[in-house]
C-alpha positions as CSV (number, residue, x, y, z in Angstrom):
1,M,101.9,111.0,65.9
2,A,101.8,108.3,68.7
3,N,104.1,106.1,66.0
4,L,106.3,109.0,65.8
5,N,106.2,109.1,69.9
6,R,106.7,105.7,69.8
7,L,109.9,105.3,67.3
8,L,111.4,108.1,69.3
9,K,111.5,106.9,72.4
10,T,112.9,103.5,70.5
11,S,116.8,102.6,71.7
12,V,118.1,102.6,68.0
13,I,116.8,106.3,67.7
14,R,118.5,107.3,70.8
15,L,121.3,105.6,69.8
16,A,121.2,107.4,66.6
17,L,120.7,110.8,67.7
18,K,124.1,110.3,70.6
19,Y,125.8,109.1,67.6
20,A,125.2,111.7,65.4
21,L,126.0,114.3,68.1
22,Y,129.4,112.7,68.7
23,N,130.6,112.0,64.8
24,G,129.1,115.4,64.4
25,I,131.7,116.5,67.1
26,L,134.4,114.6,65.3
27,I,133.3,115.5,62.1
28,A,133.8,118.9,63.3
29,V,136.5,119.1,65.2
30,G,138.8,117.0,62.0
31,L,137.1,118.9,60.0
32,G,138.4,122.4,61.9
33,I,141.7,121.4,61.8
34,L,141.3,120.4,58.1
35,F,140.7,124.2,58.0
36,W,143.7,125.1,60.1
37,A,145.4,123.3,58.4
38,T,144.7,124.8,55.0
39,S,144.3,127.9,56.0
40,G,148.2,127.3,57.1
41,H,149.2,126.0,53.9
42,V,147.8,129.1,51.8
43,D,149.4,131.6,54.0
44,A,152.5,129.9,53.6
45,Q,152.1,129.5,49.8
46,I,151.4,133.3,49.9
47,E,154.7,133.9,51.8
48,S,156.3,131.9,49.9
49,G,155.4,133.6,46.4
50,L,155.8,136.8,47.9
51,Q,159.6,136.1,48.8
52,H,160.0,134.3,45.5
53,E,159.1,137.0,43.0
54,M,160.8,139.7,45.3
55,A,164.1,138.4,44.3
56,H,163.3,137.8,41.0
57,L,162.5,141.4,40.7
58,K,165.6,142.1,42.4
59,E,167.1,139.8,39.8
60,V,165.7,141.9,36.9
61,D,166.6,145.0,38.1
62,D,170.4,144.3,38.9
63,S,170.6,142.5,35.8
64,K,168.6,144.0,33.4
65,G,167.9,147.7,34.9
66,R,165.5,149.8,36.0
67,E,163.7,150.4,33.1
68,N,163.0,146.7,32.4
69,L,162.0,146.8,36.3
70,I,159.7,149.3,35.7
71,S,158.2,147.4,32.1
72,L,157.9,144.6,33.8
73,L,156.0,145.6,36.6
74,D,153.7,148.1,34.4
75,T,153.1,145.0,31.9
76,K,151.4,143.5,35.2
77,W,149.6,146.0,36.5
78,Q,147.9,146.7,32.9
79,H,147.6,143.4,32.3
80,G,147.0,141.9,35.2
81,L,148.9,139.3,35.1
82,D,148.7,138.7,38.8
83,S,145.6,140.7,39.7
84,R,146.2,139.5,43.7
85,R,149.1,141.3,43.9
86,Y,149.7,145.4,43.6
87,Y,153.2,146.8,43.6
88,L,154.9,150.1,45.3
89,L,158.2,151.2,43.8
90,I,160.2,154.5,45.6
91,S,162.7,156.4,44.8
92,K,165.2,157.0,46.8
93,E,164.6,160.5,46.8
94,K,160.5,159.1,48.0
95,T,159.4,159.7,44.5
96,I,156.7,157.2,43.5
97,I,157.6,155.7,40.5
98,I,155.2,152.7,40.8
99,S,152.1,153.2,42.5
100,G,149.9,150.0,43.3
101,L,149.1,151.1,46.4
102,R,148.1,154.4,47.8
103,G,151.5,154.6,50.4
104,W,154.0,152.8,52.5
105,P,153.3,151.5,55.5
106,P,155.5,153.0,58.2
107,E,155.2,149.1,59.8
108,L,156.6,147.5,56.5
109,G,160.1,147.8,56.6
110,A,162.6,147.0,53.5
111,D,163.9,143.7,55.3
112,G,162.5,141.1,52.9
113,V,160.6,139.7,55.3
114,V,156.5,139.4,55.1
115,R,154.4,140.5,57.0
116,N,150.4,141.0,57.7
117,I,149.4,145.1,57.3
118,W,146.5,146.7,58.8
119,I,145.5,148.0,55.2
120,E,142.8,150.9,55.6
121,K,141.3,153.5,53.2
122,D,144.4,155.6,52.6
123,L,147.2,152.3,51.7
124,A,144.1,150.3,49.6
125,P,144.6,150.5,46.1
126,H,143.6,153.1,43.9
127,D,140.7,150.2,42.3
128,I,139.4,148.9,45.6
129,E,137.6,151.5,47.7
130,S,137.5,149.9,50.9
131,Q,139.2,146.7,51.9
132,D,139.9,146.5,55.9
133,G,141.8,143.8,56.9
134,Y,145.5,141.9,56.9
135,W,147.0,141.5,53.7
136,P,150.1,140.2,53.6
137,M,153.5,142.2,52.4
138,I,156.7,142.7,51.4
139,G,159.5,145.5,51.6
140,G,163.1,145.2,49.9
141,S,165.7,147.5,49.1
142,L,167.4,147.5,45.1
143,Q,170.8,148.6,44.4
144,D,170.7,152.1,44.0
145,G,168.6,152.5,47.4
146,S,165.3,152.3,45.7
147,R,162.7,150.7,47.7
148,L,160.1,147.8,46.6
149,L,157.2,146.5,48.3
150,I,155.1,143.5,46.8
151,A,151.2,143.0,48.3
152,Q,148.9,140.4,48.1
153,S,145.7,140.4,48.1
154,V,143.9,138.1,50.6
155,L,140.5,138.2,48.9
156,P,141.0,135.3,46.5
157,A,142.2,133.2,49.5
158,E,139.5,134.1,51.5
159,D,136.7,133.4,49.1
160,L,138.9,129.7,48.2
161,L,138.3,129.7,52.5
162,E,134.7,130.6,52.5
163,F,134.3,127.9,49.9
164,T,136.1,125.1,51.9
165,L,134.3,126.1,54.7
166,S,131.3,125.7,52.6
167,I,132.1,121.8,51.9
168,M,132.8,121.2,55.4
169,A,129.3,122.5,56.8
170,G,128.1,120.4,53.9
171,I,129.7,117.5,54.5
172,L,128.8,118.0,58.5
173,T,125.1,118.5,57.9
174,L,125.1,115.5,55.1
175,S,126.8,113.1,58.1
176,I,124.9,114.3,60.8
177,G,121.5,114.2,58.4
178,F,122.3,110.3,56.8
179,T,123.1,109.2,60.8
180,L,119.9,110.3,61.8
181,L,118.5,109.0,58.5
182,L,119.8,105.5,59.5
183,G,118.3,105.3,62.7
184,W,115.3,105.8,61.2
185,I,115.1,103.4,59.2
186,L,116.4,101.1,61.7
187,G,114.1,102.2,64.2
188,R,111.3,101.6,62.0
189,T,112.7,98.0,60.8
190,I,113.5,97.3,64.4
191,L,110.3,98.3,65.6
192,K,108.5,96.2,63.3
193,K,110.7,93.0,64.3
194,I,109.5,93.8,68.0
195,D,105.8,94.2,67.2
196,R,105.8,90.9,66.2
197,I,107.4,89.6,68.7
198,N,104.9,91.4,71.2
199,M,102.1,90.1,68.9
200,T,102.7,86.8,69.4
201,A,103.6,87.5,73.7
202,K,100.1,88.8,73.5
203,A,98.9,85.9,72.3
204,I,101.1,83.5,74.7
205,T,100.2,85.4,77.5
206,T,95.9,84.6,76.9
207,G,97.0,80.6,76.9
208,D,97.6,79.8,73.6
209,L,100.8,78.1,74.5
210,S,101.3,76.3,70.7
211,Q,102.4,80.5,68.9
212,R,105.7,80.8,68.4
213,M,107.9,83.6,66.8
214,D,108.7,84.2,63.5
215,I,111.8,83.0,62.3
216,S,113.4,85.2,58.9
217,V,115.5,84.1,56.3
218,N,118.3,86.4,58.0
219,N,119.1,84.7,60.6
220,D,120.0,87.9,62.4
221,E,120.2,88.5,66.1
222,F,116.6,88.7,66.3
223,D,116.4,85.3,64.4
224,E,118.3,83.9,67.2
225,L,116.2,85.8,69.8
226,S,113.4,84.3,68.8
227,N,114.9,80.7,68.2
228,H,116.2,80.8,72.0
229,L,112.5,82.0,72.9
230,N,110.7,79.5,71.0
231,A,112.7,76.5,72.6
232,M,111.5,78.2,76.2
233,L,108.2,78.2,74.9
234,T,108.1,74.7,73.8
235,R,109.6,73.8,76.8
236,I,107.1,75.5,79.0
237,E,104.7,73.9,76.7
238,Q,105.9,70.0,77.3
239,L,105.9,71.5,80.9
240,M,102.9,72.5,80.9
241,S,101.5,69.7,79.1
242,G,103.2,67.6,82.1
243,M,101.9,69.5,84.8
244,R,98.4,68.9,83.3
245,Q,98.8,65.0,82.3
246,V,100.4,64.7,86.5
247,T,97.6,66.6,87.7
248,D,95.1,64.8,85.7
249,N,96.8,61.1,86.9
250,V,97.3,62.2,91.0
251,A,93.6,63.0,91.0
252,H,92.7,59.1,89.2
253,D,95.2,57.5,90.9
254,L,94.6,58.8,94.7
255,R,91.3,58.7,94.2
256,S,91.2,55.0,94.8
257,P,93.2,54.8,97.4
258,L,91.9,58.1,99.5
259,S,88.5,56.6,98.8
260,R,89.5,52.8,100.3
261,M,90.5,54.6,103.6
262,R,87.8,56.1,104.0
263,N,85.3,53.3,103.5
264,R,87.7,51.2,105.6
265,L,87.7,53.7,108.1
266,E,83.7,54.3,107.9
267,V,83.1,50.8,107.9
268,I,85.2,49.9,111.1
269,L,83.3,52.8,112.7
270,L,79.5,51.6,112.1
271,D,79.8,48.5,114.6
272,E,81.4,47.4,117.7
273,R,85.2,45.7,116.7
274,S,87.6,43.6,117.9
275,K,90.9,45.2,118.5
276,S,92.4,42.9,116.1
277,E,89.6,43.9,113.8
278,Y,90.4,47.8,114.1
279,R,94.4,46.9,114.3
280,D,93.7,44.9,110.5
281,A,92.3,48.7,109.4
282,I,94.2,50.8,111.0
283,E,97.3,48.9,109.4
284,K,95.6,48.9,105.9
285,T,95.2,52.5,106.6
286,I,98.7,52.6,107.3
287,V,100.1,51.2,104.2
288,E,97.6,53.0,102.1
289,A,99.0,55.8,103.4
290,K,102.8,55.1,103.4
291,N,102.3,54.2,99.4
292,L,100.4,57.7,99.1
293,I,103.8,59.7,101.2
294,K,105.9,57.4,98.7
295,T,104.4,58.8,95.4
296,F,103.9,62.1,96.9
297,N,107.5,62.0,97.5
298,A,108.6,60.5,94.0
299,L,106.6,63.3,92.2
300,L,108.5,66.0,95.0
301,E,111.9,64.5,93.6
302,I,111.0,63.9,89.8
303,A,109.8,68.0,90.0
304,Q,112.8,69.2,91.8
305,A,115.0,66.9,89.5
306,E,113.5,68.8,86.2
307,A,113.8,72.2,87.5
308,G,117.3,71.6,88.4
309,N,116.9,72.7,92.1
310,F,119.6,70.6,93.2
311,R,122.7,71.5,90.6
312,G,123.4,73.8,93.7
313,E,124.4,70.5,95.9
314,W,126.6,69.4,92.8
315,V,129.6,67.2,94.0
316,R,132.3,64.6,92.9
317,V,130.2,60.9,93.5
318,D,132.2,58.2,93.6
319,L,129.5,55.9,91.7
320,S,131.9,52.7,92.3
321,N,131.0,53.2,96.3
322,I,126.9,53.5,95.3
323,V,127.1,50.7,92.3
324,Y,128.5,48.7,95.3
325,E,126.7,48.9,98.3
326,L,123.3,49.1,96.6
327,G,124.0,45.9,94.6
328,T,124.9,44.5,98.4
329,L,121.9,45.9,99.7
330,Y,119.7,44.4,96.8
331,S,121.7,40.6,96.5
332,D,120.1,39.9,99.7
333,L,116.4,40.6,98.6
334,A,117.2,38.9,95.5
335,I,117.9,35.8,97.6
336,E,114.9,36.1,99.4
337,N,112.9,36.4,96.1
338,N,114.8,33.6,94.5
339,K,116.9,35.7,91.9
340,H,120.4,36.4,91.6
341,I,122.3,39.7,91.5
342,V,125.7,39.9,90.0
343,V,127.8,43.6,90.2
344,E,130.6,44.3,88.0
345,A,131.9,47.9,88.9
346,A,135.4,49.0,88.5
347,V,136.7,51.1,91.2
348,G,137.3,54.3,92.0
349,L,134.5,55.9,88.8
350,S,133.3,58.9,90.0
351,V,130.6,61.6,88.1
352,L,129.6,65.1,89.2
353,G,126.2,65.0,90.7
354,N,124.0,65.0,93.3
355,H,124.4,61.7,95.6
356,H,121.1,61.3,96.7
357,L,119.7,61.6,92.8
358,L,122.2,58.9,91.9
359,S,121.7,56.7,94.3
360,Q,117.8,56.7,93.7
361,A,118.4,56.2,90.2
362,L,119.9,53.1,90.3
363,N,117.7,52.2,93.5
364,N,114.6,52.3,91.1
365,L,116.3,50.3,88.4
366,L,117.0,47.3,91.0
367,D,114.0,47.9,92.6
368,N,111.8,47.4,89.0
369,A,113.9,44.7,88.3
370,L,113.0,43.1,91.2
371,K,109.7,43.4,90.9
372,H,109.5,42.9,87.2
373,T,111.5,39.2,86.6
374,P,110.0,35.8,87.3
375,N,111.5,33.3,89.9
376,G,114.9,32.4,89.3
377,A,115.9,35.7,86.9
378,N,119.6,36.9,86.8
379,I,119.9,40.9,87.5
380,K,123.4,42.3,86.2
381,V,124.9,45.8,87.3
382,Q,128.1,47.0,85.5
383,L,129.7,50.4,86.1
384,K,132.9,51.0,83.8
385,Q,134.5,53.4,81.8
386,A,134.3,53.4,78.3
387,N,136.8,56.6,76.8
388,N,135.7,59.6,79.1
389,L,132.5,58.3,79.7
390,V,131.3,56.5,82.7
391,E,128.8,53.7,81.8
392,L,125.8,52.2,84.1
393,I,124.5,49.4,83.1
394,V,121.5,47.3,84.8
395,S,120.4,44.6,83.1
396,D,117.7,41.3,83.4
397,D,116.9,38.5,81.4
398,G,113.3,38.5,82.1
399,A,110.0,38.9,79.6
400,G,111.5,42.9,78.5
401,I,109.5,45.8,77.2
402,S,108.7,46.0,73.5
403,S,110.5,48.5,72.2
404,N,107.5,50.5,70.8
405,N,106.4,51.3,74.7
406,Y,110.6,52.3,75.8
407,D,109.4,56.1,75.5
408,K,106.3,55.2,77.3
409,V,107.9,53.9,79.9
410,L,109.8,57.1,80.2
411,D,106.7,59.3,81.1
412,R,105.0,59.5,84.6
413,Y,102.3,57.2,85.8
414,T,103.1,54.6,82.9
415,R,102.3,51.0,83.5
416,L,102.0,48.5,81.2
417,E,99.2,45.5,81.4
418,A,102.0,43.0,82.2
419,S,102.9,45.3,85.4
420,R,99.6,46.1,86.3
421,S,99.4,43.6,88.8
422,T,102.4,44.3,90.9
423,E,103.1,46.7,93.4
424,G,104.2,50.7,92.5
425,N,103.1,54.0,91.3
426,G,104.5,54.1,87.8
427,L,106.9,56.4,88.5
428,G,110.4,54.5,89.0
429,F,111.4,55.6,85.1
430,S,110.2,58.8,85.2
431,L,112.5,59.2,87.5
432,V,115.7,58.3,86.3
433,K,114.8,60.1,83.0
434,A,115.3,63.5,85.4
435,V,118.0,62.2,87.0
436,A,119.8,61.4,83.7
437,N,118.4,64.9,81.7
438,L,119.6,67.0,85.3
439,H,123.3,65.0,84.9
440,H,123.2,65.4,81.0
441,A,123.5,62.0,81.0
442,E,122.4,59.6,78.1
443,L,119.6,57.2,79.0
444,K,119.2,53.9,76.7
445,L,116.6,51.6,77.1
446,E,117.4,48.3,74.6
447,N,116.6,44.4,74.5
448,N,118.7,41.8,76.2
449,Q,117.7,39.0,74.3
450,P,116.1,38.4,77.0
451,G,115.0,40.7,78.8
452,L,115.9,44.3,79.1
453,K,118.5,46.4,79.3
454,V,119.0,50.1,80.8
455,T,122.5,52.3,80.1
456,L,123.1,55.3,81.6
457,L,126.6,57.3,80.4
458,F,127.9,60.3,82.4
459,E,130.5,62.5,81.5
460,K,133.6,61.2,84.1
461,A,134.9,63.3,86.2
462,E,138.0,65.4,86.5
463,D,140.6,63.7,88.5
464,N,141.9,67.6,89.9
465,L,138.0,68.0,91.0
466,G,137.8,68.3,94.8
467,T,135.2,66.2,96.5
């Protein structure tokens, strides 16, 4: 009973009931029109038949004489050649010659016009005890002044119309029944699919993010929905896994600097110190705090970029200008570190995106190149158009990265063994990856032989887009 109530509450069943109602009304109207047209057609056929027979009988009377007419009418009556029709022949002296009916209706003229006459017991044919109702009749005058009446029994027509009406009622009932049955079957089928989705959803709410929706071979709209849900669940699982990893990494990497800060301050407070010692301890603590803030800011920017929070700030960004400004800034820093930066940027190349994030991504790439290349290294920044794409390349001739580690360095807090002695938090490439994904750009790491080559491929902003 519970399953029945649940099935009746499904949208498919409600839709089937509405469709059955509308379909029933539509079919009823259509069948009503058909019945009305059939009834009209039967009436027209009867009227035409009466007029045709009146003309024929008049012709017999005119051409072959009264005896032949009476003989023909007797034959029709006695042998039942046309049991639906009744005849009344009255002479001009008002003597009844043929008495198929008991009398001539006063409202019927002998003008050859078909009229519907109410038949009562005093007018009904002798073989019919009671036949109340309207009968189509036609009256006509013969050559000698006699009058001839032909009446058409409506019993066969009524039987036909009743049979037609019963067929129409059957069609209407079957149509509504079939619609409800189809809705019932579809409702049960859909309910089964919904139940499978609900079972998977319940398993997921318990914390099992590895669960996925079943995909059938039908490739219907439920399979399409399941595919989207599975993709969403995969993304959620990745984000949750990444969040757990980041939480673990933050807890691990921040424990050491926080412990150093606390120990340093506790030690400095144990004894009286000189001003220079206090200053030195405070300066080291400030440096540690700045590094912590820098790490948190980097994590925040990565999280915001991955969540798409900057999409509302999408503008046309002059990437050529960003490359020129940061290239100039880092060129001076490179000279101080006995390194050399070359900037080759085409003018007027723009992309749609967030100015701050694009600047930060290039800043991280240049900072990474400066930190992880030896003295005398050459760093090249290139910006050019390739078909309808904007290609940003940062390359160096340093030690580079093994191709086995390309994916690894894009993860948060990843620092390869060769770079552990350098300053950093392992978040530089992670932000670049997040910015690339946010801008639907392709990020590629390649061997520069020697060194590392990082390429970002953006879609070029259309010329008619505003800034």
